[in-house]
C-alpha beads as a LAMMPS data file, in Angstrom:
LAMMPS data file: protein, C-alpha beads

105 atoms
104 bonds

1 atom types
1 bond types

-500.0 500.0 xlo xhi
-500.0 500.0 ylo yhi
-500.0 500.0 zlo zhi

Masses

1 110.0

Atoms # bond

1 1 1 -62.427 -20.257 -442.901
2 1 1 -64.523 -21.126 -445.823
3 1 1 -62.093 -22.410 -448.747
4 1 1 -63.134 -22.518 -452.835
5 1 1 -61.018 -25.535 -453.859
6 1 1 -61.244 -26.530 -457.241
7 1 1 -59.991 -29.620 -458.492
8 1 1 -60.781 -31.243 -455.518
9 1 1 -61.515 -34.747 -456.686
10 1 1 -58.133 -35.746 -457.425
11 1 1 -55.009 -36.853 -455.449
12 1 1 -53.569 -33.842 -454.733
13 1 1 -56.908 -31.611 -454.504
14 1 1 -58.626 -34.771 -452.044
15 1 1 -55.938 -34.766 -449.804
16 1 1 -56.086 -30.698 -449.180
17 1 1 -58.911 -30.690 -448.617
18 1 1 -58.895 -33.417 -445.823
19 1 1 -56.274 -31.694 -444.542
20 1 1 -58.339 -28.585 -444.984
21 1 1 -61.515 -30.405 -442.624
22 1 1 -59.230 -31.662 -440.351
23 1 1 -57.973 -28.076 -439.325
24 1 1 -61.762 -26.708 -439.205
25 1 1 -62.396 -25.258 -442.169
26 1 1 -65.302 -25.311 -444.356
27 1 1 -64.689 -27.021 -447.883
28 1 1 -66.535 -26.383 -451.097
29 1 1 -65.604 -28.488 -453.792
30 1 1 -65.266 -27.611 -457.699
31 1 1 -64.708 -30.399 -460.399
32 1 1 -66.296 -31.796 -463.271
33 1 1 -65.176 -35.094 -462.914
34 1 1 -63.085 -35.213 -466.357
35 1 1 -60.036 -37.030 -464.244
36 1 1 -60.751 -37.169 -460.755
37 1 1 -62.918 -39.137 -458.670
38 1 1 -66.112 -38.567 -456.767
39 1 1 -65.251 -41.016 -454.113
40 1 1 -62.276 -38.964 -452.879
41 1 1 -63.860 -35.958 -452.164
42 1 1 -64.498 -36.253 -448.177
43 1 1 -67.909 -36.395 -447.557
44 1 1 -67.741 -33.435 -445.132
45 1 1 -67.180 -31.014 -448.037
46 1 1 -69.818 -29.446 -450.595
47 1 1 -69.647 -30.195 -454.005
48 1 1 -70.796 -28.747 -457.183
49 1 1 -69.666 -30.498 -459.774
50 1 1 -68.629 -28.192 -463.333
51 1 1 -65.610 -27.467 -464.821
52 1 1 -63.765 -23.828 -464.099
53 1 1 -65.697 -22.324 -467.065
54 1 1 -68.313 -22.416 -466.137
55 1 1 -69.159 -18.874 -465.188
56 1 1 -72.719 -18.477 -464.006
57 1 1 -72.311 -21.621 -461.977
58 1 1 -69.157 -20.231 -460.136
59 1 1 -70.639 -16.759 -459.782
60 1 1 -73.844 -18.040 -458.122
61 1 1 -71.843 -20.260 -455.607
62 1 1 -69.838 -17.129 -454.766
63 1 1 -72.995 -15.358 -454.245
64 1 1 -74.604 -17.719 -451.854
65 1 1 -71.644 -17.638 -449.849
66 1 1 -69.069 -16.126 -448.034
67 1 1 -65.380 -17.752 -448.934
68 1 1 -62.117 -16.705 -447.590
69 1 1 -59.621 -18.254 -450.165
70 1 1 -59.785 -20.080 -453.215
71 1 1 -57.381 -23.113 -454.146
72 1 1 -56.995 -23.610 -457.366
73 1 1 -55.838 -27.181 -457.939
74 1 1 -58.224 -27.931 -461.714
75 1 1 -55.874 -28.457 -464.586
76 1 1 -54.546 -31.126 -466.888
77 1 1 -51.661 -32.910 -465.888
78 1 1 -50.168 -35.640 -468.190
79 1 1 -47.171 -34.422 -470.194
80 1 1 -47.349 -36.733 -472.865
81 1 1 -50.960 -35.967 -473.737
82 1 1 -49.982 -32.296 -473.013
83 1 1 -47.262 -32.094 -475.918
84 1 1 -49.491 -34.192 -478.477
85 1 1 -52.219 -31.900 -477.794
86 1 1 -51.194 -28.374 -475.896
87 1 1 -54.386 -26.266 -477.632
88 1 1 -56.581 -28.275 -475.081
89 1 1 -54.151 -28.120 -472.290
90 1 1 -53.458 -24.019 -473.128
91 1 1 -56.949 -23.956 -473.474
92 1 1 -58.128 -25.478 -470.730
93 1 1 -55.116 -24.848 -467.926
94 1 1 -54.412 -21.332 -469.374
95 1 1 -57.632 -19.941 -470.441
96 1 1 -60.257 -21.595 -467.776
97 1 1 -58.273 -20.772 -464.965
98 1 1 -58.091 -16.833 -466.227
99 1 1 -61.586 -17.325 -466.474
100 1 1 -62.222 -18.711 -462.613
101 1 1 -60.240 -15.644 -461.354
102 1 1 -62.001 -13.043 -463.116
103 1 1 -65.449 -14.660 -462.203
104 1 1 -64.144 -14.846 -458.470
105 1 1 -63.228 -10.782 -458.719

Bonds

1 1 1 2
2 1 2 3
3 1 3 4
4 1 4 5
5 1 5 6
6 1 6 7
7 1 7 8
8 1 8 9
9 1 9 10
10 1 10 11
11 1 11 12
12 1 12 13
13 1 13 14
14 1 14 15
15 1 15 16
16 1 16 17
17 1 17 18
18 1 18 19
19 1 19 20
20 1 20 21
21 1 21 22
22 1 22 23
23 1 23 24
24 1 24 25
25 1 25 26
26 1 26 27
27 1 27 28
28 1 28 29
29 1 29 30
30 1 30 31
31 1 31 32
32 1 32 33
33 1 33 34
34 1 34 35
35 1 35 36
36 1 36 37
37 1 37 38
38 1 38 39
39 1 39 40
40 1 40 41
41 1 41 42
42 1 42 43
43 1 43 44
44 1 44 45
45 1 45 46
46 1 46 47
47 1 47 48
48 1 48 49
49 1 49 50
50 1 50 51
51 1 51 52
52 1 52 53
53 1 53 54
54 1 54 55
55 1 55 56
56 1 56 57
57 1 57 58
58 1 58 59
59 1 59 60
60 1 60 61
61 1 61 62
62 1 62 63
63 1 63 64
64 1 64 65
65 1 65 66
66 1 66 67
67 1 67 68
68 1 68 69
69 1 69 70
70 1 70 71
71 1 71 72
72 1 72 73
73 1 73 74
74 1 74 75
75 1 75 76
76 1 76 77
77 1 77 78
78 1 78 79
79 1 79 80
80 1 80 81
81 1 81 82
82 1 82 83
83 1 83 84
84 1 84 85
85 1 85 86
86 1 86 87
87 1 87 88
88 1 88 89
89 1 89 90
90 1 90 91
91 1 91 92
92 1 92 93
93 1 93 94
94 1 94 95
95 1 95 96
96 1 96 97
97 1 97 98
98 1 98 99
99 1 99 100
100 1 100 101
101 1 101 102
102 1 102 103
103 1 103 104
104 1 104 105
């Protein structure tokens, strides 16, 4: 399978990517590196640096590839910051996710 994985430069995303690659899948990672680390992305995967709300870039990527699945881990996760700045978290974790899903369909 060819998997599109968002948030692949984070802890959970990078380990998921490794597991998928070890299972024989092809993986393309999307991450804007705002909180992730590029060195965590396995070299065997493809990588597109962008935010999940960059619909044009993601649409072009989807048109050029035949993805079988989307695994979405791109999101802010700091609880204390989310309480102090809920609008930032709502925009990224909700609105940007909705835009990503609409782009994929």
